[in-house]
C-alpha positions as CSV (number, residue, x, y, z in Angstrom):
1,X,-3.9,4.9,123.4
2,X,-4.5,1.6,121.6
3,X,-7.6,3.0,119.9
4,X,-5.5,4.8,117.2
5,X,-5.5,1.6,115.1
6,X,-8.7,-0.5,115.4
7,X,-8.8,-3.3,112.9
8,X,-11.1,-2.8,110.0
9,X,-12.1,0.7,111.2
10,X,-10.5,3.1,108.7
11,X,-12.8,6.0,109.5
12,X,-12.5,5.8,113.3
13,X,-8.7,5.4,113.0
14,X,-8.6,8.6,110.8
15,X,-10.7,10.4,113.4
16,X,-8.4,9.3,116.2
17,X,-5.3,10.4,114.3
18,X,-6.9,13.8,113.6
19,X,-8.1,14.2,117.2
20,X,-6.6,17.0,119.4
21,X,-4.9,14.3,121.5
22,X,-2.7,13.3,118.5
23,X,-2.9,16.2,116.2
24,X,-2.8,14.4,112.9
25,X,0.3,13.3,111.1
26,X,2.3,16.4,112.1
27,X,1.3,15.9,115.8
28,X,2.2,12.2,115.7
29,X,5.6,13.0,114.1
30,X,6.2,15.7,116.8
31,X,5.4,13.3,119.6
32,X,7.9,10.8,118.1
33,X,10.5,13.5,117.5
34,X,10.6,12.8,113.8
35,X,11.3,15.4,111.2
36,X,9.0,14.6,108.3
37,X,11.3,15.8,105.6
38,X,14.4,13.8,106.8
39,X,13.1,10.9,108.8
40,X,14.9,9.5,111.8
41,X,18.6,9.9,112.5
42,X,20.8,6.9,113.1
43,X,20.9,7.7,116.8
44,X,17.1,7.9,117.0
45,X,16.9,4.5,115.2
46,X,19.1,2.9,117.8
47,X,17.3,4.6,120.7
48,X,13.8,3.6,119.4
49,X,15.0,0.0,118.8
50,X,16.2,-0.2,122.4
51,X,13.0,1.4,123.7
52,X,10.4,-0.4,121.6
53,X,12.2,-3.6,120.5
54,X,12.5,-5.2,117.1
55,X,9.9,-5.3,114.3
56,X,9.4,-9.0,114.2
57,X,6.6,-11.5,114.6
58,X,6.9,-14.0,117.4
59,X,8.2,-17.3,116.2
60,X,5.7,-20.1,116.7
61,X,6.8,-23.1,118.5
62,X,7.6,-26.0,116.2
63,X,6.0,-29.4,116.8
64,X,8.5,-32.0,118.0
65,X,9.0,-35.3,116.2
66,X,7.2,-37.2,119.0
67,X,4.2,-34.9,118.8
68,X,4.0,-35.4,115.0
69,X,4.4,-39.2,115.5
70,X,1.5,-39.3,118.0
71,X,-0.7,-37.4,115.6
72,X,0.2,-39.8,112.8
73,X,-0.7,-42.7,115.1
74,X,-4.1,-41.1,115.6
75,X,-5.1,-41.9,112.0
76,X,-8.2,-44.1,112.0
77,X,-6.7,-46.7,109.6
78,X,-3.6,-47.1,111.7
79,X,-5.8,-47.5,114.9
80,X,-7.8,-50.2,113.1
81,X,-4.5,-51.9,112.1
82,X,-3.2,-51.7,115.6
83,X,-6.4,-53.4,116.9
84,X,-6.1,-56.1,114.3
85,X,-2.5,-56.6,115.1
86,X,-3.3,-57.0,118.8
87,X,-6.1,-59.6,118.0
88,X,-3.9,-61.4,115.5
89,X,-1.0,-61.5,117.9
90,X,-3.1,-62.8,120.8
91,X,-5.0,-65.4,118.8
92,X,-1.9,-66.5,117.0
93,X,0.1,-66.9,120.2
94,X,-2.8,-68.8,121.8
95,X,-3.2,-71.2,118.8
96,X,0.5,-71.7,118.1
97,X,2.9,-70.3,120.8
98,X,5.9,-71.0,118.6
99,X,5.0,-69.2,115.4
100,X,1.4,-67.9,115.7
101,X,2.4,-64.5,116.9
102,X,4.4,-63.6,113.8
103,X,1.5,-62.2,111.7
104,X,0.5,-59.9,114.6
105,X,4.1,-58.7,115.1
106,X,4.4,-58.1,111.3
107,X,1.3,-55.8,111.4
108,X,2.8,-53.9,114.5
109,X,6.1,-53.5,112.6
110,X,4.3,-52.2,109.5
111,X,2.3,-49.7,111.5
112,X,5.4,-48.6,113.3
113,X,7.3,-48.1,110.0
114,X,4.4,-46.3,108.3
115,X,3.7,-43.9,111.2
116,X,7.5,-43.1,111.6
117,X,7.9,-42.5,107.8
118,X,4.9,-40.2,107.8
119,X,6.1,-38.4,110.9
120,X,9.6,-38.0,109.5
121,X,8.3,-36.6,106.2
122,X,6.0,-34.1,108.1
123,X,8.9,-33.1,110.4
124,X,11.3,-32.6,107.5
125,X,8.7,-30.5,105.6
126,X,8.3,-28.3,108.6
127,X,12.0,-27.8,108.8
128,X,12.2,-27.0,105.1
129,X,9.3,-24.6,105.3
130,X,10.9,-22.7,108.2
131,X,14.2,-22.4,106.4
132,X,12.4,-21.2,103.3
133,X,10.4,-18.7,105.3
134,X,13.5,-17.4,107.0
135,X,15.3,-17.0,103.7
136,X,12.3,-15.2,102.2
137,X,12.1,-12.8,105.1
138,X,15.8,-11.9,104.7
139,X,15.2,-11.0,101.0
140,X,12.3,-8.6,101.7
141,X,13.0,-4.9,101.4
142,X,11.0,-1.7,102.1
143,X,11.7,1.9,101.4
144,X,12.3,4.2,104.4
145,X,13.3,7.8,104.8
146,X,16.2,8.1,107.2
147,X,18.9,10.8,107.5
148,X,17.3,12.6,104.6
149,X,17.7,9.8,102.1
150,X,15.5,6.9,101.0
151,X,17.0,3.6,101.9
152,X,15.9,0.0,101.1
153,X,16.0,-2.0,104.4
154,X,14.6,-5.3,105.7
155,X,11.2,-4.7,107.4
156,X,12.7,-6.3,110.5
157,X,15.0,-3.2,110.8
158,X,12.0,-0.8,110.9
159,X,11.5,1.1,114.2
160,X,8.7,3.2,115.6
161,X,8.9,6.6,113.9
162,X,10.2,5.5,110.6
163,X,8.7,7.2,107.6
164,X,7.9,4.6,105.0
165,X,7.9,5.4,101.3
166,X,5.1,3.2,99.9
167,X,5.2,1.7,96.4
168,X,2.6,-0.4,94.6
169,X,2.3,-3.9,96.1
170,X,3.7,-3.0,99.6
171,X,1.8,-4.5,102.5
172,X,1.3,-3.0,105.9
173,X,0.9,-5.1,109.1
174,X,0.5,-3.3,112.4
175,X,0.9,-5.8,115.2
176,X,1.4,-3.5,118.3
177,X,-0.6,-0.3,118.0
178,X,-0.7,-0.1,121.8
179,X,3.0,1.1,121.7
180,X,2.0,4.4,120.2
181,X,2.1,7.3,122.6
């Protein structure tokens, strides 16, 4: 019954919720064994978490250092410098095998250093961003009705069937409507 929450379709979502198959908010609460005045019990929370899983977004795979380095080496200016280094290295060695290769090698070393410094900076920014995001997610709180009281919990601790108490500025993200009965 994934049609209960179609993106950007408020009127059709409301029609589906009010349909005889679901029976409105009261019918949905009954299907989920939730008492609207008290919310879920601690036992229900544990059971629903085991049944439906956690309320978290999948973590995106972080780019590795080598992948970031290769992207940095794809910069047009660095590619031109690499070509110039190869030409300089070859011509210099051909003209003076003893010392002619030094300019080309210096350009290669400069490109190596610039690309690695750029990749290291990007990689460390990515690590810092992920740490900041994790810290920010731990600080979030939402109001939920459980065991007859309103509690402030982390959104990651929400389960299917929780009754949310909305306040101004709260955001709602539904990522798995297909889990609804």
